[in-house]
C-alpha positions in Angstrom: -6.7 -103.6 -10.6 -10.2 -104.8 -11.5 -12.5 -106.7 -9.2 -11.6 -110.2 -10.4 -7.9 -109.6 -10.1 -8.4 -108.1 -6.6 -10.4 -111.1 -5.4 -7.9 -113.5 -6.9 -5.0 -111.7 -5.2 -6.8 -111.8 -1.8 -7.6 -115.5 -2.2 -4.1 -116.3 -3.3 -2.6 -114.6 -0.3 -4.9 -116.2 2.3 -4.9 -119.7 0.8 -1.1 -119.5 0.2 -1.4 -120.6 -3.5 0.0 -119.0 -6.7 -2.5 -116.5 -8.2 -2.4 -118.4 -11.5 -4.4 -121.3 -10.0 -7.2 -119.1 -8.8 -9.8 -118.6 -11.4 -13.6 -118.0 -11.9 -14.3 -121.7 -11.5 -12.2 -122.2 -8.3 -14.2 -123.6 -5.5 -13.7 -123.9 -1.7 -12.6 -127.6 -2.0 -9.9 -126.7 -4.5 -7.9 -125.1 -1.7 -6.4 -127.2 1.2 -6.3 -124.1 3.4 -9.9 -122.9 2.9 -11.2 -123.9 6.3 -13.6 -122.0 8.6 -10.8 -119.7 10.0 -9.6 -118.7 6.6 -13.2 -118.3 5.4 -13.6 -115.6 8.1 -10.2 -114.1 7.1 -11.3 -114.1 3.5 -14.6 -112.3 4.4 -12.8 -109.7 6.4 -10.3 -109.0 3.6 -13.1 -108.8 1.0 -15.1 -106.4 3.1 -12.1 -104.2 3.7 -10.9 -104.2 0.1 -14.3 -103.3 -1.3 -15.8 -101.2 1.5 -18.7 -103.6 2.0 -20.3 -105.5 4.8 -21.6 -109.0 4.4 -24.3 -110.5 6.7 -23.9 -113.9 8.3 -26.1 -115.6 5.7 -24.0 -114.2 2.9 -20.8 -115.3 4.6 -22.1 -118.8 4.8 -23.0 -118.8 1.1 -19.4 -118.3 0.0 -18.2 -121.5 -1.6 -16.4 -120.3 -4.7 -14.7 -117.3 -6.4 -17.9 -116.8 -8.4 -19.9 -116.5 -5.1 -17.5 -113.8 -3.9 -17.8 -111.8 -7.1 -21.6 -112.0 -7.1 -21.6 -110.7 -3.5 -19.2 -107.9 -4.2 -21.2 -106.9 -7.3 -24.4 -106.9 -5.2 -23.0 -104.7 -2.5 -21.1 -102.2 -4.7 -24.1 -101.6 -7.1 -25.6 -98.9 -4.9 
């Protein structure tokens, strides 16, 4: 599973939506269940899935699928 598919799968599970509606252009406000608690759950799942650690500033910058992908890329490019 590539990075995009893995991120889409994580978001789909946490936000309880079909994976088909999660895409590169999906934003926080597209998901009814994307609240502060699920934001934290999302961060923890992303960190676990990719073996990375995000700082508080980065966590607060996540507003879209694209934001997540950029952070994953940044932290896995070592």
